[in-house]
C-alpha positions, 0 to 999 in steps of 0.5 A, spaced: 785 408 555 790 412 551 794 414 558 794 406 559 796 405 551 802 410 552 804 407 558 804 400 556 808 401 550 814 402 554 813 398 560 810 391 561 805 393 566 802 399 570 805 396 576 812 398 574 814 405 576 817 411 572 824 411 575 828 416 571 827 423 568 829 420 561 823 415 562 818 421 563 819 423 556 814 417 554 809 423 555 811 424 547 807 417 546 801 420 549 801 427 544 805 431 549 812 434 547 815 435 554 820 440 554 826 440 559 823 445 563 816 441 563 820 435 565 824 439 571 817 441 573 815 434 575 821 431 576 825 435 581 831 433 585 827 430 590 823 425 586 825 418 586 820 415 582 813 416 579 807 411 578 802 410 573 797 414 577 802 420 577 803 419 569 796 420 568 795 426 572 801 429 568 797 428 562 791 431 564 795 438 566 799 438 560 796 440 553 797 437 547 802 440 542 799 440 535 796 447 535 803 450 538 807 446 532 802 448 527 803 455 529 811 455 528 811 451 522 806 456 519 811 462 520 816 458 516 811 457 510 812 463 506 808 461 500 802 459 505 801 452 501 802 448 507 809 446 505 816 448 508 823 445 506 826 439 509 832 443 511 828 448 514 825 442 518 831 439 520 835 446 522 829 447 527 829 441 530 836 440 531 838 447 533 832 450 537 829 449 544 830 442 546 835 439 540 833 432 537 838 428 534 839 427 527 837 419 528 830 422 531 829 427 525 830 421 520 825 417 524 820 423 524 821 424 516 820 416 515 813 417 518 812 423 513 810 425 506 816 428 503 815 430 495 820 430 490 821 437 490 824 436 497 818 440 500 815 437 507 808 437 508 808 439 516 801 437 517 804 430 517 809 432 522 804 435 527 800 428 526 806 424 528 804 425 535 797 423 534 800 417 530 804 415 536 798 415 540 794 411 535 799 406 534 800 405 542 792 404 542 791 400 536 797 395 539 794 395 546 787 393 543 790 388 538 794 385 544 787 384 548 784 382 542 789 377 540 789 374 548 781 374 547 781 370 541 788 366 540 790 364 547 795 359 548 797 359 541 803 364 541 810 363 545 811 368 551 815 374 549 821 375 553 820 378 560 821 385 562 823 387 569 824 393 574 826 397 580 824 403 584 828 407 588 827 411 595 821 408 599 817 406 593 815 398 592 820 395 588 818 394 581 821 390 575 827 394 571 828 394 564 833 389 563 835 383 559 835 377 563 839 371 561 836 364 560 835 360 567 840 355 565 845 360 564 843 363 571 844 357 575 851 356 571 853 363 574 851 360 581 846 365 583 844 364 590 838 359 591 832 357 596 826 353 594 820 351 598 814 346 597 807 346 598 800 344 596 793 347 594 787 343 597 780 344 595 776 345 601 769 342 601 766 350 601 770 351 594 775 355 598 783 353 596 787 353 602 795 353 601 801 355 605 803 362 605 811 364 606 815 370 608 821 371 604 827 375 607 832 379 602 838 381 606 840 386 600 838 389 594 838 383 588 836 381 581 831 376 583 827 370 579 821 367 582 817 361 580 812 357 582 810 350 578 806 344 580 811 339 583 811 332 580 812 326 585 818 322 584 815 315 586 810 316 580 812 313 573 807 316 569 805 324 568 802 326 574 794 328 573 795 335 577 801 338 573 796 342 568 793 346 574 795 353 574 799 356 579 801 363 580 805 367 586 803 374 588 809 378 592 807 383 597 812 388 600 811 387 608 808 393 612 807 394 619 801 390 619 798 385 613 793 391 611 799 395 610 802 390 605 803 393 598 802 388 592 809 389 588 808 383 582 806 377 580 808 371 576 805 372 569 810 369 564 809 362 563 814 356 561 811 350 560 808 348 567 812 354 570 810 361 572 815 366 572 817 373 575 824 376 574 826 383 576 829 387 582 827 387 589 830 391 595 833 389 601 827 387 606 821 382 608 816 380 603 810 375 603 809 370 597 802 368 596 801 362 592 795 362 588 791 357 583 784 359 580 781 353 582 779 352 574 782 345 574 781 343 581 775 339 582 771 336 588 770 329 589 763 327 585 759 322 589 758 319 583 765 318 581 767 315 588 769 308 588 766 303 593 773 299 592 779 301 597 786 298 597 789 295 604 793 300 608 796 295 613 797 287 613 799 282 618 806 279 618 807 272 619 809 274 626 802 277 627 805 284 627 802 290 623 806 293 617 804 298 611 802 294 605 806 296 598 800 299 595 801 304 601 806 308 597 802 314 597 805 315 604 812 316 601 809 321 597 805 325 603 812 325 606 815 328 600 809 333 600 810 336 607 818 336 607 817 343 605 825 345 605 826 338 601 832 336 606 829 329 607 827 330 614 821 333 618 822 338 623 817 340 628 814 346 624 813 342 618 810 336 622 806 342 625 803 344 619 800 336 617 797 336 624 793 343 622 791 340 616 788 334 619 785 336 626 786 344 625 790 344 632 797 345 632 802 339 634 803 339 642 810 338 645 807 332 648 806 329 641 812 331 638 816 328 644 812 321 642 815 322 635 822 322 638 821 315 640 822 314 632 828 314 627 830 322 628 836 326 625 838 332 628 832 333 632 828 332 625 824 326 623 826 321 618 822 318 612 823 311 616 821 315 622 815 318 619 813 311 616 813 308 623 809 313 627 804 313 622 803 305 622 803 306 630 796 310 628 793 303 626 792 300 633 789 293 632 788 294 625 784 300 625 785 304 619 780 310 620 786 315 622 790 313 616 784 314 612 783 321 615 791 323 613 790 320 606 784 323 604 786 330 608 792 330 603 787 329 597 788 322 596 782 317 594 781 310 597 785 307 591 790 312 593 790 316 587 792 323 588 786 326 585 784 333 582 782 336 589 790 337 591 796 340 587 803 339 590 807 345 588 814 348 588 817 355 589 824 357 587 827 363 588 834 365 585 838 371 587 844 374 584 847 378 590 845 375 596 842 368 599 835 369 600 831 365 606 824 363 605 820 360 611 812 358 611 808 363 615 801 360 615 796 355 613 790 359 610 784 358 606 781 364 603 786 369 605 784 376 606 791 378 604 791 374 598 784 376 596 787 383 597 793 382 592 788 379 587 783 384 587 789 389 586 792 386 580 786 386 577 784 393 578 791 395 576 792 391 570 785 390 567 780 394 563 774 397 566 767 398 564 760 400 567 755 395 568 749 396 564 744 401 567 748 401 574 753 407 574 756 405 580 757 398 579 764 397 575 767 390 572 774 390 571 777 384 567 784 382 567 786 379 561 793 375 562 797 371 557 794 364 560 788 367 565 782 371 565 780 374 572 774 379 573 772 383 579 766 387 581 766 393 584 759 395 587 760 403 589 753 404 591 749 404 598 745 397 596 747 390 594 746 388 587 746 382 583 750 381 577 748 375 572 754 372 568 753 368 562 759 364 559 755 361 553 759 365 548 766 363 551 769 358 547 774 352 549 774 355 556 773 353 563 770 357 569 772 357 576 765 357 578 764 351 574 757 354 571 756 357 564 750 362 567 750 364 574 749 370 579 753 374 584 750 378 589 755 383 591 754 387 598 754 395 598 760 398 597 764 392 596 769 388 591 768 381 589 772 377 585 767 374 579 770 368 576 777 366 573 777 363 566 782 358 563 783 355 556 780 347 557 786 346 551 792 350 551 794 348 545 787 350 541 785 357 540 780 360 546 775 366 546 773 369 552 766 373 551 762 375 557 
């Protein structure tokens, strides 16, 4: 805990790498006093970065400095009464060994008890390192307490960011970021892509995943947010659905991919990460906790339905005015937002409806309708869809509508959430492409579990030494992970009854989870029901 407290007093996340020898001096916050020789031992000319685990390992090796300091000061204490003069201390700290600046010495004096005779209680100085530790630890604990008791009541702190060197994964640099509006005025390079979350019958959440390519290293701003549909005059009901974007550095195989970061800063409905990424290929993995996506309840399913098509005076079929949802569906599957549907975009629609890719013969039929640049226009999509209603049979149309999350009244219900991802780069034009449509993705689960273990607190399950519970307490979401290290399955019972103003992704206050031997399993995600009110997580 003290190691994490010292690290997080400087860096925003334990995912961030130490990228310079100067940053390694933060060992002082954990009660160590690294000399130049000590720093050189751990940070040699070939060192490019150190991570959180390296930092903790150094703490294990280096002894605390209180006893060494006490021995030095006692030699200066001629009277043996525990006091030396302030001038003696200042001379010692600014001339011997690794010299301190006058400002640093002044800061130490401000923490210490200097009496009227200009005599210095050196025991106070020796305890300064301990005070730094305690201050860091108390801040970590108070932040955790605040997040538990007062989520949603405080504005976000300004985002910090990061970078690594050598072959290490990119991390947020310690830089100050300007307002996004200023970023746009600076004419940064921009790419955006759309997608949607869909709640499946088995409770899994499916969505497209994406591949991002950066030709060169650049400062980057990534964001994801629920997408409002232009056709709707009133606020869309899905706009309060939580979203997140996990960024993984692509490896030789998906299993070799490395989690770099995820969007944890929130601005209204938008979730943001800002930092620096090196040139390369990345996976962008959209995520929603599922707390605010709900299955259709049979009790709430209306027997009423609107008409999708009608016969004109000439006897021809046409789409009804009520079927404006079709325009919204076009908007949702127009992934690059260019007002046209490519074969790739239409293919994802076919995958969602039938589970099969669009055959070239089917796309050849599409070419009989209005197209531009070998892509289907909105008018062409409407005409193609109308063709499905042969002789007034609308079963295929209803399959399309319900697959996209609409009910029989053509309302996009809480079973789906359109979203938009924005990528802003300072130095290069990013390119982003849909990769696949996936549900319960292994790589997303890998990223989620890694984020919880790196950013969360851990405790043993009572009576089970080999079962660990990791809890990530973010500004806007709590996620827990059960790690079963034993050789037999375990059943863990969860009680959410002591939570206040909270909703769980499990939809239950009390439930049990069976975790197979030597496996990890996400337990639940928890969000506030009302973000404007205090909420307490106590599970």
